[in-house]
ROVEX-98379 format. One record per residue: residue number from 1; x, y, z of N, C-alpha, C in turn. Coordinates in pm, whole numbers, plus 50000, padded with zeros to 5 digits. Example, Ala and Ser with C-alpha at 12.3 -4.5 7.8 and 13.67 -1.06 7.14 Angstrom:
// residues 2
(1; (51319; 49431; 50780); (51230; 49550; 50780); (51320; 49670; 50780))
(2; (51285; 49775; 50708); (51367; 49894; 50714); (51290; 50003; 50787))
This chain:
// residues 149
(1; (11621; 37223; 88260); (11732; 37257; 88148); (11716; 37385; 88160))
(2; (11795; 37478; 88160); (11769; 37643; 88246); (11667; 37702; 88082))
(3; (11579; 37774; 88096); (11514; 37833; 88093); (11546; 38024; 88045))
(4; (11617; 38075; 88106); (11672; 38175; 88150); (11793; 38151; 88165))
(5; (11853; 38231; 88021); (12028; 38254; 88056); (12111; 38418; 88021))
(6; (12171; 38459; 88155); (12253; 38565; 88159); (12418; 38556; 88074))
(7; (12459; 38609; 87977); (12607; 38619; 87913); (12657; 38759; 87998))
(8; (12776; 38748; 88016); (12787; 38905; 88133); (12958; 38878; 88085))
(9; (12947; 39040; 88081); (13107; 39060; 88069); (13133; 39178; 88149))
(10; (13278; 39290; 88101); (13304; 39373; 88171); (13188; 39527; 88122))
(11; (13178; 39519; 88055); (13114; 39648; 87974); (12951; 39679; 87885))
(12; (12946; 39502; 87850); (12788; 39445; 87800); (12826; 39547; 87686))
(13; (12911; 39557; 87646); (12882; 39593; 87480); (12943; 39552; 87382))
(14; (13029; 39421; 87364); (13117; 39360; 87282); (13071; 39193; 87330))
(15; (13143; 39150; 87422); (13097; 39014; 87427); (12957; 38938; 87443))
(16; (12918; 39022; 87549); (12829; 38954; 87583); (12668; 38957; 87511))
(17; (12712; 39151; 87489); (12593; 39103; 87401); (12595; 39036; 87265))
(18; (12697; 38999; 87176); (12801; 38907; 87100); (12730; 38757; 87129))
(19; (12759; 38694; 87223); (12700; 38557; 87281); (12541; 38542; 87318))
(20; (12459; 38654; 87347); (12309; 38662; 87396); (12288; 38641; 87207))
(21; (12345; 38770; 87172); (12284; 38754; 87010); (12298; 38572; 86941))
(22; (12452; 38535; 86945); (12432; 38396; 86878); (12370; 38293; 86921))
(23; (12336; 38256; 87089); (12316; 38220; 87165); (12176; 38205; 87133))
(24; (12102; 38337; 87140); (11964; 38290; 87067); (11928; 38310; 86955))
(25; (11976; 38236; 86901); (11972; 38284; 86748); (11941; 38090; 86694))
(26; (12037; 38005; 86802); (12070; 37888; 86803); (11959; 37852; 86903))
(27; (11930; 37865; 87020); (11814; 37826; 87102); (11764; 37912; 87109))
(28; (11681; 37939; 87046); (11531; 38054; 87074); (11450; 38034; 87220))
(29; (11408; 37919; 87225); (11358; 37848; 87326); (11337; 37876; 87467))
(30; (11508; 37963; 87481); (11556; 37974; 87608); (11575; 38139; 87602))
(31; (11536; 38187; 87714); (11524; 38354; 87672); (11664; 38427; 87750))
(32; (11755; 38510; 87667); (11832; 38542; 87718); (11787; 38727; 87722))
(33; (11935; 38693; 87819); (11994; 38911; 87838); (12111; 38839; 87830))
(34; (12176; 39017; 87844); (12334; 38985; 87906); (12302; 39189; 87949))
(35; (12437; 39134; 88007); (12477; 39241; 88185); (12629; 39245; 88137))
(36; (12676; 39422; 88216); (12851; 39391; 88277); (12808; 39413; 88323))
(37; (12944; 39421; 88413); (12965; 39360; 88580); (12995; 39564; 88584))
(38; (13090; 39660; 88493); (13087; 39721; 88566); (12936; 39850; 88489))
(39; (12941; 40001; 88471); (12813; 40060; 88466); (12894; 40170; 88347))
(40; (12927; 40102; 88289); (12980; 40255; 88252); (12988; 40320; 88129))
(41; (12843; 40168; 88014); (12838; 40153; 87902); (12624; 40150; 87941))
(42; (12607; 40201; 88038); (12465; 40149; 88061); (12353; 40210; 87948))
(43; (12282; 40154; 87847); (12188; 40230; 87747); (12247; 40244; 87658))
(44; (12341; 40205; 87592); (12430; 40149; 87531); (12387; 40064; 87414))
(45; (12442; 40087; 87294); (12453; 39934; 87171); (12549; 39882; 87196))
(46; (12514; 39753; 87126); (12651; 39716; 87098); (12769; 39766; 87014))
(47; (12909; 39803; 87092); (12994; 39833; 87020); (12965; 39820; 86854))
(48; (13031; 39941; 86779); (12993; 39911; 86620); (13043; 39812; 86563))
(49; (13177; 39802; 86566); (13289; 39675; 86521); (13207; 39580; 86562))
(50; (13207; 39584; 86656); (13104; 39404; 86722); (12992; 39419; 86629))
(51; (12903; 39441; 86654); (12767; 39470; 86539); (12794; 39444; 86417))
(52; (12905; 39496; 86342); (12974; 39454; 86234); (12987; 39349; 86211))
(53; (13014; 39297; 86272); (13144; 39134; 86224); (13043; 39061; 86291))
(54; (12942; 39070; 86344); (12811; 38971; 86358); (12698; 38963; 86325))
(55; (12708; 39111; 86217); (12583; 39109; 86144); (12634; 39050; 85994))
(56; (12805; 39046; 85958); (12821; 38958; 85843); (12783; 38865; 85893))
(57; (12777; 38791; 85978); (12744; 38657; 86007); (12572; 38565; 86013))
(58; (12509; 38694; 85985); (12385; 38658; 86021); (12266; 38718; 86158))
(59; (12396; 38777; 86243); (12319; 38764; 86389); (12319; 38908; 86449))
(60; (12225; 38973; 86466); (12147; 39100; 86480); (12162; 39136; 86640))
(61; (12247; 39246; 86641); (12218; 39323; 86803); (12249; 39406; 86784))
(62; (12146; 39420; 86714); (12042; 39595; 86745); (11984; 39661; 86784))
(63; (11905; 39553; 86843); (11819; 39549; 86965); (11881; 39535; 87131))
(64; (12016; 39483; 87099); (12054; 39526; 87256); (12069; 39650; 87297))
(65; (12070; 39647; 87427); (12148; 39762; 87488); (12173; 39733; 87634))
(66; (12310; 39814; 87664); (12409; 39733; 87767); (12333; 39829; 87926))
(67; (12376; 39677; 87995); (12332; 39706; 88097); (12381; 39626; 88271))
(68; (12416; 39718; 88362); (12494; 39628; 88465); (12396; 39552; 88563))
(69; (12538; 39463; 88560); (12461; 39334; 88619); (12449; 39347; 88763))
(70; (12294; 39253; 88807); (12250; 39324; 88983); (12236; 39209; 89062))
(71; (12211; 39190; 89149); (12237; 39064; 89291); (12097; 39025; 89274))
(72; (11986; 39098; 89202); (11850; 39069; 89152); (11917; 38952; 89039))
(73; (12011; 38939; 88953); (12014; 38837; 88837); (11979; 38733; 88877))
(74; (12055; 38698; 88995); (12051; 38553; 89041); (11909; 38452; 89099))
(75; (11822; 38592; 89092); (11619; 38550; 89091); (11584; 38527; 88979))
(76; (11621; 38591; 88853); (11583; 38641; 88730); (11655; 38504; 88584))
(77; (11745; 38481; 88672); (11833; 38358; 88551); (11861; 38206; 88641))
(78; (11810; 38128; 88530); (11860; 37970; 88563); (12051; 37954; 88596))
(79; (12078; 38044; 88467); (12229; 37993; 88452); (12262; 38123; 88378))
(80; (12377; 38203; 88465); (12474; 38312; 88433); (12603; 38269; 88391))
(81; (12582; 38316; 88278); (12719; 38261; 88173); (12805; 38398; 88221))
(82; (12957; 38395; 88281); (13018; 38431; 88240); (13190; 38450; 88167))
(83; (13219; 38566; 88068); (13305; 38566; 87949); (13475; 38556; 87992))
(84; (13519; 38570; 88180); (13656; 38539; 88178); (13633; 38529; 88347))
(85; (13786; 38497; 88424); (13729; 38473; 88570); (13754; 38609; 88658))
(86; (13726; 38713; 88614); (13745; 38844; 88660); (13564; 38865; 88649))
(87; (13512; 38845; 88554); (13364; 38898; 88508); (13256; 38788; 88633))
(88; (13366; 38622; 88683); (13284; 38560; 88718); (13324; 38626; 88896))
(89; (13452; 38661; 88922); (13423; 38688; 89041); (13367; 38809; 89078))
(90; (13347; 38864; 88992); (13267; 38974; 89037); (13125; 38986; 89079))
(91; (13069; 38857; 88941); (12927; 38833; 88981); (12928; 38746; 89114))
(92; (13013; 38674; 89198); (12997; 38632; 89231); (13018; 38681; 89408))
(93; (13051; 38812; 89377); (13086; 38884; 89480); (12898; 38960; 89532))
(94; (12843; 38951; 89393); (12736; 38967; 89446); (12618; 38892; 89470))
(95; (12634; 38787; 89479); (12552; 38620; 89498); (12488; 38666; 89648))
(96; (12337; 38673; 89660); (12240; 38666; 89770); (12289; 38528; 89841))
(97; (12288; 38533; 89959); (12300; 38427; 90067); (12160; 38355; 90027))
(98; (12207; 38225; 90003); (12067; 38070; 89983); (12079; 38085; 89898))
(99; (12201; 38144; 89730); (12122; 38183; 89578); (12196; 37997; 89531))
(100; (12159; 37938; 89501); (12226; 37827; 89438); (12259; 37848; 89298))
(101; (12163; 37977; 89206); (12171; 37963; 89025); (12330; 37950; 89036))
(102; (12288; 37885; 88929); (12437; 37851; 88853); (12518; 37927; 88791))
(103; (12646; 37934; 88841); (12728; 38083; 88738); (12831; 38008; 88633))
(104; (12895; 37957; 88512); (12991; 37926; 88455); (13096; 38012; 88373))
(105; (13175; 38004; 88348); (13243; 38019; 88267); (13179; 37980; 88067))
(106; (13205; 38107; 88003); (13203; 38051; 87923); (13242; 37958; 87802))
(107; (13343; 37963; 87852); (13417; 37853; 87757); (13413; 37712; 87839))
(108; (13373; 37752; 87967); (13399; 37540; 87995); (13266; 37487; 87897))
(109; (13217; 37574; 87815); (13134; 37508; 87694); (13213; 37516; 87559))
(110; (13297; 37526; 87583); (13403; 37491; 87473); (13554; 37444; 87457))
(111; (13538; 37344; 87574); (13703; 37298; 87627); (13775; 37250; 87513))
(112; (13758; 37196; 87447); (13852; 37205; 87281); (13936; 37313; 87244))
(113; (13816; 37420; 87260); (13902; 37568; 87222); (14062; 37596; 87275))
(114; (14091; 37506; 87377); (14222; 37578; 87435); (14196; 37719; 87529))
(115; (14044; 37793; 87546); (14100; 37925; 87589); (14027; 37890; 87720))
(116; (14042; 37972; 87844); (14006; 37968; 87923); (13917; 38125; 87907))
(117; (13955; 38123; 87880); (13809; 38314; 87869); (13820; 38331; 87749))
(118; (13717; 38415; 87728); (13709; 38481; 87570); (13744; 38660; 87592))
(119; (13838; 38608; 87549); (13937; 38784; 87506); (13800; 38903; 87430))
(120; (13873; 39006; 87501); (13763; 39117; 87468); (13811; 39243; 87357))
(121; (13751; 39222; 87285); (13779; 39270; 87183); (13779; 39392; 87169))
(122; (13743; 39457; 87240); (13725; 39604; 87292); (13881; 39650; 87252))
(123; (13960; 39566; 87335); (14095; 39612; 87381); (14237; 39495; 87287))
(124; (14181; 39416; 87269); (14203; 39325; 87160); (14224; 39346; 86985))
(125; (14107; 39401; 86958); (14069; 39466; 86824); (14038; 39306; 86755))
(126; (13982; 39193; 86791); (14007; 39071; 86738); (13862; 39035; 86713))
(127; (13757; 39141; 86649); (13635; 39100; 86715); (13588; 38943; 86615))
(128; (13728; 38934; 86471); (13632; 38770; 86443); (13676; 38738; 86554))
(129; (13810; 38687; 86586); (13818; 38583; 86652); (13730; 38539; 86791))
(130; (13734; 38667; 86802); (13600; 38662; 86949); (13480; 38584; 86902))
(131; (13414; 38662; 86809); (13288; 38568; 86721); (13311; 38474; 86698))
(132; (13406; 38372; 86662); (13475; 38246; 86620); (13441; 38163; 86759))
(133; (13508; 38201; 86902); (13512; 38135; 87011); (13353; 38149; 87056))
(134; (13309; 38262; 87043); (13173; 38293; 87091); (13087; 38151; 87031))
(135; (13082; 38181; 86894); (13002; 38096; 86853); (13015; 37920; 86903))
(136; (13173; 37824; 86870); (13248; 37766; 86945); (13141; 37715; 87144))
(137; (13171; 37843; 87191); (13114; 37794; 87318); (12966; 37814; 87292))
(138; (12853; 37900; 87207); (12726; 37898; 87197); (12693; 37774; 87154))
(139; (12764; 37672; 87082); (12719; 37559; 87028); (12752; 37446; 87195))
(140; (12808; 37422; 87231); (12853; 37348; 87366); (12794; 37371; 87430))
(141; (12721; 37532; 87493); (12599; 37532; 87564); (12475; 37491; 87540))
(142; (12456; 37533; 87371); (12305; 37464; 87317); (12330; 37320; 87334))
(143; (12421; 37186; 87292); (12438; 37102; 87333); (12423; 37049; 87485))
(144; (12457; 37161; 87570); (12464; 37114; 87699); (12281; 37142; 87760))
(145; (12188; 37227; 87731); (12122; 37234; 87693); (12023; 37179; 87652))
(146; (12030; 37118; 87516); (11959; 37044; 87465); (11929; 36852; 87610))
(147; (12082; 36845; 87585); (12123; 36700; 87694); (12021; 36763; 87815))
(148; (12051; 36819; 87875); (11981; 36871; 88053); (11869; 36824; 88010))
(149; (11707; 36875; 87870); (11598; 36860; 87864); (11520; 36720; 87886))
């Protein structure tokens, strides 16, 4: 069972902090964090519209701050979850030699959604739709974590 899960998107202000917030509420026994493949928003709180949508559903993201993904995260986490293929490729480009840490797409845990990525609401402006998919994938991830225990 993974004990430490990292959620990764591009800027770490919308998708990955929302995924962390949803998953930690579902599976508090697992340590979580989130990061971005870019360094654009280091130290910033999650994007206001994403925080607002999350808050209306009972998820608090206010304690989270953006940070950039680093190669050392392969040692710190048991499972790294990417929001899309581009994030996954950027993560894999930093994989240290010999690391066997699992890296998966978040939508792998939502196979019935018909989605192969979590669309970035910073660009699509669909914060509700993004959170809908995140909730489905988080439930699937929780089921996988519990099943592997």
